[in-house]
N, C-alpha and C positions, 0 to 999 in steps of 0.2 A: 504494500500500500504506500502511496505517495506521502502520507502524513501519519504522525503518531502524536496524539495530544492527550495531556492529562490536566485536569483542572476541576473547577466547581461550577455548579449551576444554581441560579436563583430564578424563581418563577412566581408570578402573582397574576391572578385573573379575577373576573367578576363572578365566578361560580362560588358555591358555598364552601365551607371550610375544607371538606373532603372533596376535591375536584374530581368529577367523574371522568373527565377527559383522559386522565392518566391511565384509566383501564379500558379506554375505548368506548365508553358510554356517551350518550348525548349530553351536552352542556345543560346545567340546571335551568337556564333561562332561554334555551333554544339556540342561542349563539354564545360565543365566548370571546371576550376582549382580554387580551393577555400581553404581558411583558415577559420575555424569556431572555436571559443573559448567560453567556458562558465566559468564564475567566480562565485563561490558560496559565497554570502554574509552571508548566514546562511542556516542551514539545517542539517538533520541527515539521514544516511543510515543504516538501521538495528541497530539503537542506536549509531552509530559512528558519532560524530560531524565532519563535513567536511568544516566548515566555513573558509574562507580565502584561499581556494585552487582553482586551475584552471585546466581544461582539454581542450586540443586543438586538432583539427584534420586538417591535411593538406591533401586534397583529390583531386583526379581526378574523375570527373563525366562524363562518356562516352557518355551521351545523355540526354534525359529528366530526370530531377532529381528524379522524382517519379518512374522511371523504375529501380532504384537501380544500383547494380554492381559498386558502388563507390570503388576506390582503395585508401586506406588511411594509413597515418602514424599518430600514436597517441602519444600525449605528455601530461604527468602529471607534474604539477609544483613540483619542488624539495623541496618545503616546506611541502609537504604532508608526513605524517608518513607512515610507511608500512601498518598500519591498514587502514588509510584513503585512500591510493592508492588502496588497495584491494577492499575496499567498492565502491570507484568511478568506478573502472573497472567492478565490478559486475553490476552496473547500465548501463554503456556504452558498455557492451557486450550483453545487453539484458537479462541477467540472472534473473533480478528482475522484468521484464515486465514493465507495465505502459507506459506512453507516450514516455519516452526515449527509451524503448524497441521497440516500433513501429518505431521510427526514425532510430535506428541503424540497423534495418532489411535492410535498403537501402545500407549498406556497404557490398560489396561482398568479399573484401580482405583487411586484415590488414597486411601491410608490416613490421611494427615495432611498439613497444611500449617502450617509453623512459621516464625517469625522467630527466627534464631539468629546468633551470631557466626560468620562464615566467613572463614577465611584462604585467600586465593588468590594464588599468586605463580608467575610463570614467568620464569626468567632463563637465557638461553643454552641453551634447549632442555630445561631441567630444571624440574620443577614441584613446588609444595607446595600441598596442599589439606587443610584441617582444618575440620571441621564440629563445632561444640560443641552437643551436644544438651541441651535444657532439660527435656525430658520423656523420661527414659530408658525409661519403660514403653512408649511408642509404638514406640521402636526395638526393644525386646525382643519386642513383639507381632509386628512385621514379621519379625524374624529367626526367631522361633519358628515362624511360619507357613511361612516359606521352608524351614527345615530339616525341620520335621515333614512338609511336603508332599513334599520330596525323599526323605526316609527311607521313607515309607510308600506311595509311589506304586505300586511293584511289588507290594506285598502286597495293596493294595486291588484291583488288577486280577486277581491270580491266587491270592489267599490261600485261597479256598475249595477249590482243587484241590491244595494243597500240604500235606504232613504238618506237624504242629506243629514238629518239630525243624528241618525245612527252612525253614519260615517264620521261625523264630527266628534261624537262621543267616543267612538273607538279610537280615533286619532288622539284625543286627549288622554285616554287610558294608556295607549302605547307610548305617548310622549312621557307620561309620568313614570311608566315602567323603565323606559330608557334612561330617564334622569336618575331613577333609583339605582339602576345598574352602573351608571357612570359614577355616582357618588360612592357606590360600593368599591369600585376600582380605586377611587381616591383614598378611601379609608384603608384599603388593603395596602396601598403604597405607603401611607403614613405608618402603618404597622411595621412594614419592612424597614422603613427609614429609621424608626425608633427602636429597632432591635427585636421586634416580635417575629414570630414565624407562622407560616400558614398551616 
């Protein structure tokens, strides 16, 4: 294999405490909004040492996680050299195959790839993950697409058959559910940042 990597994983999502996605079940709320990050404690990719670097994905999973079609923004830690970044992206775009290549087949669309400051720390089973975004508009576009798609999915499928009042009521209900899901993600991130664990 062209790479050998060892490190740590941090993940948080808007599912309940025991995320069903990890065992191939459907997300608790029908879709899953997640942040997954890998920090490389040691390892080489085609001879390039990538120890000390991190890659993170902020992703929307539209249904069962194993069905793919994830929509993701990709972040590489800004301490990576251009050669390290190129090597890491070769692995995480599936170009070098292997187990990571199988995983990234689940990603259907990458909306952006950015170099940003990333704080990744795990101590005694508790983790901290912070991703500093340099282009807020890209994150807003991803979040807007996620929330809009979640809010309007039911209306697009059935709207023509529903009276206006019922469509508006359903829209409000789905909007409130999306807002609760988004707030859950924010709370989970605070838990991670403050040293809690999922």
